[in-house]
Backbone as JSON Lines, residues from 0, in Angstrom:
{"i":0,"aa":"X","n":[126.05,28.3,-42.13],"ca":[125.33,27.85,-41.1],"c":[124.75,28.85,-40.53]}
{"i":1,"aa":"X","n":[125.2,30.1,-39.89],"ca":[124.9,31.03,-39.41],"c":[124.2,32.06,-39.89]}
{"i":2,"aa":"X","n":[124.48,31.97,-41.58],"ca":[123.03,32.54,-42.4],"c":[121.83,31.95,-42.65]}
{"i":3,"aa":"X","n":[121.94,30.81,-42.26],"ca":[120.59,29.84,-42.32],"c":[120.08,30.23,-41.12]}
{"i":4,"aa":"X","n":[120.74,30.09,-39.85],"ca":[120.05,30.62,-38.67],"c":[119.32,32.1,-38.43]}
{"i":5,"aa":"X","n":[120.0,32.96,-39.18],"ca":[119.74,34.52,-39.17],"c":[118.31,34.47,-40.19]}
{"i":6,"aa":"X","n":[118.29,33.79,-41.41],"ca":[117.06,33.9,-42.03],"c":[115.91,33.02,-41.31]}
{"i":7,"aa":"X","n":[116.37,32.08,-40.58],"ca":[115.26,31.37,-39.85],"c":[114.8,31.68,-38.71]}
{"i":8,"aa":"X","n":[115.38,32.52,-38.12],"ca":[114.99,33.52,-37.11],"c":[114.16,34.63,-37.27]}
{"i":9,"aa":"X","n":[114.42,35.41,-38.59],"ca":[113.92,36.76,-39.39],"c":[112.78,36.17,-40.01]}
{"i":10,"aa":"X","n":[112.31,34.96,-40.81],"ca":[111.35,34.07,-40.96],"c":[110.28,33.83,-39.98]}
{"i":11,"aa":"X","n":[110.89,33.56,-38.91],"ca":[109.97,33.05,-37.49],"c":[109.33,34.52,-37.04]}
{"i":12,"aa":"X","n":[110.33,35.51,-36.69],"ca":[110.02,36.77,-36.55],"c":[108.85,37.61,-37.16]}
{"i":13,"aa":"X","n":[109.02,37.15,-38.4],"ca":[108.07,37.72,-39.69],"c":[106.79,37.26,-39.36]}
{"i":14,"aa":"X","n":[106.42,35.97,-39.27],"ca":[105.23,35.0,-39.23],"c":[104.7,35.91,-37.55]}
{"i":15,"aa":"X","n":[105.49,35.65,-36.95],"ca":[105.01,36.23,-35.36],"c":[104.45,37.74,-35.7]}
{"i":16,"aa":"X","n":[104.81,38.48,-36.29],"ca":[104.56,39.88,-36.44],"c":[103.45,40.04,-37.17]}
{"i":17,"aa":"X","n":[103.26,39.21,-38.34],"ca":[102.51,39.28,-39.29],"c":[100.93,38.55,-38.5]}
{"i":18,"aa":"X","n":[101.39,37.15,-37.43],"ca":[100.03,37.0,-36.69],"c":[99.64,37.77,-35.74]}
{"i":19,"aa":"X","n":[100.58,38.42,-35.05],"ca":[99.86,39.87,-34.22],"c":[98.89,40.73,-34.75]}
{"i":20,"aa":"X","n":[99.58,40.94,-35.74],"ca":[98.96,42.01,-36.64],"c":[97.09,41.56,-37.07]}
{"i":21,"aa":"X","n":[97.26,40.43,-37.43],"ca":[96.05,39.78,-38.14],"c":[95.43,40.01,-36.95]}
{"i":22,"aa":"X","n":[95.75,38.63,-35.73],"ca":[95.09,38.63,-34.49],"c":[94.25,39.97,-33.65]}
{"i":23,"aa":"X","n":[95.2,41.21,-33.65],"ca":[94.94,41.99,-32.93],"c":[93.81,43.08,-33.65]}
{"i":24,"aa":"X","n":[94.03,42.45,-35.22],"ca":[92.32,43.23,-35.63],"c":[91.52,42.53,-35.43]}
{"i":25,"aa":"X","n":[91.31,41.97,-35.25],"ca":[90.21,40.88,-34.7],"c":[89.45,41.53,-33.53]}
{"i":26,"aa":"X","n":[90.33,42.19,-32.83],"ca":[90.06,42.23,-31.37],"c":[88.81,43.18,-31.44]}
{"i":27,"aa":"X","n":[89.38,44.54,-31.88],"ca":[88.22,45.39,-31.92],"c":[87.12,45.97,-32.4]}
{"i":28,"aa":"X","n":[87.02,44.31,-33.67],"ca":[85.45,44.19,-34.2],"c":[84.34,44.09,-33.55]}
{"i":29,"aa":"X","n":[83.29,45.02,-33.92],"ca":[82.39,45.04,-32.79],"c":[81.38,43.64,-33.3]}
{"i":30,"aa":"X","n":[80.83,43.14,-32.08],"ca":[79.59,42.23,-32.66],"c":[78.58,42.62,-32.72]}
{"i":31,"aa":"X","n":[78.09,43.98,-32.31],"ca":[77.15,44.57,-32.6],"c":[76.82,45.13,-33.77]}
{"i":32,"aa":"X","n":[75.55,45.07,-34.44],"ca":[74.9,45.17,-35.47],"c":[74.7,47.29,-36.07]}
{"i":33,"aa":"X","n":[75.81,47.77,-36.65],"ca":[75.7,49.26,-36.4],"c":[74.15,49.58,-37.38]}
{"i":34,"aa":"X","n":[73.56,50.33,-36.85],"ca":[72.39,51.06,-37.71],"c":[72.65,52.32,-37.54]}
{"i":35,"aa":"X","n":[72.12,52.98,-38.53],"ca":[72.44,54.67,-39.0],"c":[70.74,55.05,-38.49]}
{"i":36,"aa":"X","n":[70.61,56.53,-37.7],"ca":[69.65,57.5,-37.16],"c":[68.26,57.08,-37.92]}
{"i":37,"aa":"X","n":[68.34,56.89,-39.02],"ca":[67.13,56.67,-39.69],"c":[66.49,54.98,-39.33]}
{"i":38,"aa":"X","n":[67.47,54.36,-39.73],"ca":[67.02,53.29,-38.88],"c":[66.35,52.74,-37.73]}
{"i":39,"aa":"X","n":[66.87,52.97,-36.65],"ca":[66.29,53.81,-35.37],"c":[65.14,53.71,-35.37]}
{"i":40,"aa":"X","n":[65.11,55.25,-36.22],"ca":[63.17,56.04,-35.89],"c":[62.58,54.56,-36.37]}
{"i":41,"aa":"X","n":[63.02,54.35,-37.5],"ca":[61.97,53.28,-38.36],"c":[61.76,52.16,-37.15]}
{"i":42,"aa":"X","n":[62.37,51.66,-36.49],"ca":[62.47,50.37,-35.74],"c":[61.11,51.15,-34.27]}
{"i":43,"aa":"X","n":[61.07,52.4,-33.91],"ca":[60.37,52.69,-32.75],"c":[59.22,53.07,-33.61]}
{"i":44,"aa":"X","n":[58.99,53.83,-35.25],"ca":[57.79,54.04,-35.45],"c":[56.92,52.58,-35.95]}
{"i":45,"aa":"X","n":[58.07,51.2,-36.16],"ca":[57.37,50.09,-36.44],"c":[57.18,49.36,-35.16]}
{"i":46,"aa":"X","n":[57.09,49.81,-33.89],"ca":[56.88,49.58,-32.56],"c":[57.6,47.89,-32.53]}
{"i":47,"aa":"X","n":[59.04,48.29,-32.51],"ca":[59.88,46.92,-32.19],"c":[60.15,46.85,-31.06]}
{"i":48,"aa":"X","n":[60.33,45.41,-30.8],"ca":[61.42,45.05,-29.41],"c":[62.85,45.33,-29.8]}
{"i":49,"aa":"X","n":[63.76,45.78,-29.35],"ca":[64.97,45.44,-29.64],"c":[66.04,46.51,-28.54]}
{"i":50,"aa":"X","n":[67.34,46.11,-28.39],"ca":[68.38,46.69,-27.7],"c":[69.13,47.17,-28.52]}
{"i":51,"aa":"X","n":[69.37,48.69,-27.82],"ca":[70.47,49.44,-28.9],"c":[71.26,49.91,-28.05]}
{"i":52,"aa":"X","n":[72.79,49.95,-28.41],"ca":[74.04,50.86,-27.68],"c":[74.07,52.03,-28.38]}
{"i":53,"aa":"X","n":[73.86,53.45,-27.92],"ca":[74.32,53.97,-27.93],"c":[75.18,55.1,-28.19]}
{"i":54,"aa":"X","n":[76.52,54.86,-28.78],"ca":[77.89,55.1,-28.33],"c":[78.54,56.59,-29.21]}
{"i":55,"aa":"X","n":[79.78,56.85,-28.89],"ca":[80.43,58.15,-29.72],"c":[81.67,57.41,-29.78]}
{"i":56,"aa":"X","n":[82.67,57.47,-30.68],"ca":[83.76,56.69,-31.05],"c":[84.88,57.37,-30.46]}
{"i":57,"aa":"X","n":[84.79,58.88,-29.76],"ca":[85.62,59.5,-29.35],"c":[85.25,59.31,-27.68]}
{"i":58,"aa":"X","n":[84.82,58.69,-27.47],"ca":[84.18,58.43,-25.98],"c":[85.22,57.49,-25.06]}
{"i":59,"aa":"X","n":[85.7,57.82,-24.35],"ca":[86.73,56.52,-23.47],"c":[85.77,55.77,-22.85]}
{"i":60,"aa":"X","n":[84.89,55.75,-22.25],"ca":[84.38,54.68,-21.65],"c":[83.41,53.82,-22.67]}
{"i":61,"aa":"X","n":[83.22,54.61,-23.69],"ca":[82.63,53.62,-25.07],"c":[83.8,52.9,-25.19]}
{"i":62,"aa":"X","n":[84.51,53.27,-25.25],"ca":[85.99,52.53,-25.88],"c":[86.14,51.16,-25.03]}
{"i":63,"aa":"X","n":[85.81,51.54,-23.92],"ca":[86.26,50.21,-22.49],"c":[84.94,49.48,-22.6]}
{"i":64,"aa":"X","n":[83.94,49.93,-22.97],"ca":[82.79,49.13,-22.98],"c":[82.55,48.17,-24.12]}
{"i":65,"aa":"X","n":[83.1,48.47,-25.57],"ca":[82.84,47.71,-26.44],"c":[83.45,46.18,-26.27]}
{"i":66,"aa":"X","n":[84.83,45.98,-25.94],"ca":[85.1,44.8,-25.61],"c":[83.98,43.49,-24.46]}
{"i":67,"aa":"X","n":[83.42,44.78,-23.74],"ca":[82.78,44.06,-22.61],"c":[81.37,43.53,-23.45]}
{"i":68,"aa":"X","n":[80.47,44.17,-24.06],"ca":[79.35,44.11,-24.99],"c":[79.95,43.26,-25.93]}
{"i":69,"aa":"X","n":[80.84,43.15,-26.45],"ca":[81.34,42.31,-27.68],"c":[81.54,40.97,-26.79]}
{"i":70,"aa":"X","n":[81.91,40.42,-25.28],"ca":[81.67,39.22,-24.7],"c":[80.74,38.97,-24.4]}
{"i":71,"aa":"X","n":[79.66,40.03,-24.11],"ca":[78.43,39.32,-23.8],"c":[77.32,38.98,-24.92]}
{"i":72,"aa":"X","n":[77.7,39.73,-25.92],"ca":[76.97,39.24,-27.02],"c":[77.42,37.79,-27.5]}
{"i":73,"aa":"X","n":[78.85,37.66,-27.53],"ca":[79.14,36.43,-28.04],"c":[78.96,34.94,-27.01]}
{"i":74,"aa":"X","n":[78.71,35.44,-25.79],"ca":[78.32,34.41,-24.77],"c":[76.79,34.13,-24.77]}
{"i":75,"aa":"X","n":[75.75,35.47,-24.67],"ca":[74.43,35.12,-24.72],"c":[73.89,34.75,-26.23]}
{"i":76,"aa":"X","n":[74.5,35.24,-27.29],"ca":[74.05,34.94,-28.61],"c":[72.73,35.92,-28.82]}
{"i":77,"aa":"X","n":[72.83,37.11,-28.58],"ca":[71.94,38.04,-28.77],"c":[72.43,39.03,-29.83]}
{"i":78,"aa":"X","n":[71.44,39.68,-30.48],"ca":[71.38,40.52,-31.35],"c":[71.6,41.84,-30.57]}
{"i":79,"aa":"X","n":[72.4,42.85,-30.7],"ca":[72.32,44.17,-30.1],"c":[72.58,44.9,-31.6]}
{"i":80,"aa":"X","n":[71.84,46.08,-31.73],"ca":[71.97,47.28,-32.44],"c":[72.83,48.25,-31.45]}
{"i":81,"aa":"X","n":[73.48,49.06,-32.65],"ca":[74.32,50.12,-32.15],"c":[74.25,51.26,-33.03]}
{"i":82,"aa":"X","n":[74.39,52.44,-32.47],"ca":[74.57,53.57,-33.5],"c":[75.58,54.71,-33.1]}
{"i":83,"aa":"X","n":[76.66,54.87,-33.76],"ca":[77.41,55.89,-33.46],"c":[77.24,57.39,-33.29]}
{"i":84,"aa":"X","n":[76.99,57.98,-32.63],"ca":[75.88,59.46,-32.75],"c":[76.86,60.33,-33.07]}
{"i":85,"aa":"X","n":[78.52,59.61,-33.62],"ca":[78.88,61.06,-34.35],"c":[79.51,60.68,-35.63]}
{"i":86,"aa":"X","n":[78.73,59.64,-36.31],"ca":[78.99,59.34,-37.52],"c":[77.82,60.29,-38.44]}
{"i":87,"aa":"X","n":[77.95,60.72,-39.59],"ca":[77.62,61.8,-40.04],"c":[75.93,61.21,-40.47]}
{"i":88,"aa":"X","n":[75.15,62.63,-39.87],"ca":[73.54,62.01,-40.1],"c":[72.82,61.53,-38.7]}
{"i":89,"aa":"X","n":[73.64,61.07,-38.09],"ca":[73.24,60.0,-36.74],"c":[72.67,61.11,-35.58]}
{"i":90,"aa":"X","n":[73.37,62.57,-35.59],"ca":[73.03,63.74,-34.5],"c":[71.62,64.08,-34.87]}
{"i":91,"aa":"X","n":[71.11,64.04,-33.99],"ca":[69.9,65.05,-34.18],"c":[69.1,65.63,-33.06]}
{"i":92,"aa":"X","n":[69.31,66.97,-32.77],"ca":[69.2,67.0,-31.73],"c":[67.96,66.95,-30.85]}
{"i":93,"aa":"X","n":[66.8,67.49,-31.72],"ca":[65.5,67.07,-31.09],"c":[65.24,65.29,-31.04]}
{"i":94,"aa":"X","n":[65.31,64.92,-31.77],"ca":[65.44,63.18,-31.6],"c":[66.62,63.07,-30.26]}
{"i":95,"aa":"X","n":[67.61,63.34,-30.15],"ca":[68.2,62.86,-29.15],"c":[67.25,63.39,-27.42]}
{"i":96,"aa":"X","n":[67.05,64.9,-27.86],"ca":[66.26,65.21,-26.35],"c":[64.98,64.54,-26.2]}
{"i":97,"aa":"X","n":[64.35,64.37,-26.81],"ca":[63.31,63.17,-26.87],"c":[63.31,61.74,-26.23]}
{"i":98,"aa":"X","n":[64.44,61.46,-26.87],"ca":[65.13,59.99,-26.15],"c":[65.84,59.91,-25.02]}
{"i":99,"aa":"X","n":[65.83,60.81,-24.76],"ca":[66.75,61.76,-23.45],"c":[68.08,60.86,-23.54]}
{"i":100,"aa":"X","n":[68.57,61.06,-24.95],"ca":[70.36,60.68,-24.88],"c":[71.21,61.34,-24.36]}
{"i":101,"aa":"X","n":[71.44,61.33,-23.1],"ca":[72.0,62.47,-22.76],"c":[73.58,62.48,-22.26]}
{"i":102,"aa":"X","n":[73.68,60.71,-22.72],"ca":[75.07,60.24,-22.08],"c":[75.64,58.99,-22.5]}
{"i":103,"aa":"X","n":[77.03,58.89,-22.7],"ca":[77.45,57.57,-23.44],"c":[78.49,57.27,-22.95]}
{"i":104,"aa":"X","n":[78.67,55.78,-22.7],"ca":[77.38,55.09,-23.69],"c":[76.01,55.0,-22.76]}
{"i":105,"aa":"X","n":[75.01,54.36,-23.96],"ca":[73.83,54.21,-23.17],"c":[73.58,52.72,-23.73]}
{"i":106,"aa":"X","n":[72.95,52.07,-23.05],"ca":[72.26,50.57,-23.87],"c":[70.83,51.05,-23.12]}
{"i":107,"aa":"X","n":[69.93,50.77,-24.17],"ca":[68.63,50.62,-23.8],"c":[67.71,49.67,-24.74]}
{"i":108,"aa":"X","n":[66.72,49.18,-23.8],"ca":[65.35,48.39,-24.61],"c":[64.36,49.04,-24.6]}
{"i":109,"aa":"X","n":[64.02,48.71,-25.9],"ca":[62.64,49.36,-26.28],"c":[61.67,48.02,-26.57]}
{"i":110,"aa":"X","n":[60.76,48.21,-25.87],"ca":[59.31,47.31,-25.9],"c":[58.53,47.89,-27.13]}
{"i":111,"aa":"X","n":[57.8,47.37,-27.76],"ca":[57.05,48.06,-28.61],"c":[57.35,49.32,-29.3]}
{"i":112,"aa":"X","n":[58.65,49.62,-29.5],"ca":[58.86,50.92,-29.77],"c":[58.98,51.91,-28.94]}
{"i":113,"aa":"X","n":[58.75,51.83,-27.33],"ca":[59.01,52.48,-26.33],"c":[59.83,52.09,-24.96]}
{"i":114,"aa":"X","n":[60.36,52.72,-24.8],"ca":[61.75,52.76,-23.67],"c":[61.24,51.91,-22.43]}
{"i":115,"aa":"X","n":[61.83,50.79,-22.26],"ca":[60.96,49.92,-20.88],"c":[62.26,50.19,-19.98]}
{"i":116,"aa":"X","n":[63.75,50.15,-20.56],"ca":[65.23,50.67,-19.4],"c":[66.15,50.78,-19.95]}
{"i":117,"aa":"X","n":[66.6,51.26,-19.3],"ca":[68.04,51.65,-19.9],"c":[69.42,51.77,-18.75]}
{"i":118,"aa":"X","n":[70.8,51.52,-19.39],"ca":[71.81,52.17,-18.61],"c":[72.63,52.95,-18.95]}
{"i":119,"aa":"X","n":[73.25,53.76,-18.29],"ca":[74.31,54.89,-18.74],"c":[75.61,54.76,-18.09]}
{"i":120,"aa":"X","n":[76.5,55.14,-19.0],"ca":[77.8,54.95,-18.73],"c":[78.68,54.03,-18.18]}
{"i":121,"aa":"X","n":[79.61,53.95,-17.72],"ca":[80.49,52.65,-17.4],"c":[79.54,51.61,-16.34]}
{"i":122,"aa":"X","n":[79.78,50.46,-17.0],"ca":[79.06,49.9,-16.62],"c":[79.89,48.06,-16.69]}
{"i":123,"aa":"X","n":[80.42,47.16,-15.69],"ca":[80.8,45.87,-15.58],"c":[80.3,44.98,-16.32]}
{"i":124,"aa":"X","n":[81.07,43.94,-16.95],"ca":[80.76,43.2,-17.79],"c":[79.65,42.52,-17.27]}
{"i":125,"aa":"X","n":[79.36,42.31,-15.8],"ca":[78.51,41.27,-15.02],"c":[76.99,42.49,-15.31]}
{"i":126,"aa":"X","n":[77.18,43.61,-14.91],"ca":[76.1,44.53,-15.3],"c":[75.6,44.54,-16.29]}
{"i":127,"aa":"X","n":[76.35,44.65,-17.37],"ca":[76.23,44.66,-18.73],"c":[75.31,43.01,-19.3]}
{"i":128,"aa":"X","n":[75.7,42.28,-18.8],"ca":[75.41,40.82,-18.98],"c":[73.7,40.62,-18.51]}
{"i":129,"aa":"X","n":[73.9,41.22,-17.4],"ca":[72.38,41.22,-16.3],"c":[71.42,41.82,-17.06]}
{"i":130,"aa":"X","n":[71.83,43.19,-17.66],"ca":[70.9,44.19,-18.0],"c":[70.03,43.54,-19.63]}
{"i":131,"aa":"X","n":[71.17,42.96,-20.5],"ca":[70.74,42.42,-21.67],"c":[70.24,40.9,-21.85]}
{"i":132,"aa":"X","n":[70.53,40.08,-20.4],"ca":[69.72,39.14,-20.34],"c":[68.5,39.15,-20.05]}
{"i":133,"aa":"X","n":[68.02,40.12,-19.15],"ca":[66.4,40.46,-18.57],"c":[65.9,40.74,-19.57]}
{"i":134,"aa":"X","n":[66.42,41.25,-20.62],"ca":[65.63,41.54,-21.76],"c":[65.61,40.86,-22.98]}
{"i":135,"aa":"X","n":[66.78,39.99,-23.14],"ca":[67.17,39.18,-24.41],"c":[65.77,38.77,-25.13]}
{"i":136,"aa":"X","n":[64.92,37.85,-24.29],"ca":[63.68,36.91,-24.91],"c":[63.05,37.82,-25.75]}
{"i":137,"aa":"X","n":[62.69,39.2,-25.11],"ca":[61.64,40.08,-25.33],"c":[62.33,40.86,-26.62]}
{"i":138,"aa":"X","n":[63.77,41.12,-26.46],"ca":[64.32,41.76,-28.0],"c":[64.04,40.63,-29.08]}
{"i":139,"aa":"X","n":[64.58,39.71,-28.83],"ca":[64.79,38.62,-29.65],"c":[63.44,37.99,-30.43]}
{"i":140,"aa":"X","n":[62.22,38.42,-29.82],"ca":[60.82,38.14,-30.37],"c":[60.33,36.71,-29.86]}
{"i":141,"aa":"X","n":[61.01,36.49,-28.59],"ca":[59.96,35.46,-27.84],"c":[59.44,35.61,-26.63]}
{"i":142,"aa":"X","n":[58.65,34.66,-26.3],"ca":[57.73,35.35,-25.28],"c":[58.06,35.04,-23.68]}
């Protein structure tokens, strides 16, 4: 009888651990669409409207912003592009200087390939949501 209880407890514990591992891995999945520097440049050259989140994986504030941004994307059903400036090929000093990308994280709205507005550094979910909703219709190609 004791053996059955121990086996049952071990089985339940194993299932619980597996559930936690699987569930926690989905928490960190970004809901934004990662692009590289060349894709970013192409969007500017094509005079597109878009929201982009420029971040660094080593940036603590960026790590704090990621789940907040995920919640905004999910709630607002908006497409936000993202570029990790630490990925190989994404750091081009002249481009960053021209775009004035000096802080991390930065969320920018481009209208016809021209920067219209940005927020830099740490912002609350409410502030991020306000910024995103302000430009959502333009970024999504609506009038």
